[in-house]
C-alpha positions, 0 to 999 in steps of 0.5 A, spaced: 174 435 729 177 435 736 177 441 741 183 444 744 184 444 751 185 451 753 189 452 759 188 458 763 193 462 767 191 466 773 195 472 776 194 473 783 194 480 786 201 481 787 203 480 780 198 484 778 201 490 782 207 489 779 205 489 772 201 496 774 207 499 778 211 497 771 206 501 767 206 507 772 214 507 772 214 507 765 209 513 765 212 517 770 219 517 767 217 524 763 220 521 757 217 519 750 217 511 750 215 507 744 209 503 744 212 497 742 217 498 748 211 499 752 208 493 750 214 489 750 215 491 757 208 489 760 208 483 756 215 480 759 212 482 766 206 478 764 210 472 762 214 472 768 208 472 772 205 466 768 211 462 769 211 463 776 204 459 776 204 455 770 
């Protein structure tokens, strides 16, 4: 059996701030948001950040 190498991406403080600001912006729009849309939005921000550093 072989062990797969797990690659880890790290996010810098700037990336985390952008992700948190995105979440805050979504929450302050005073609109109901679908959970899936919220998760997709955060997921997209994480993917962008990981691509910058990967």
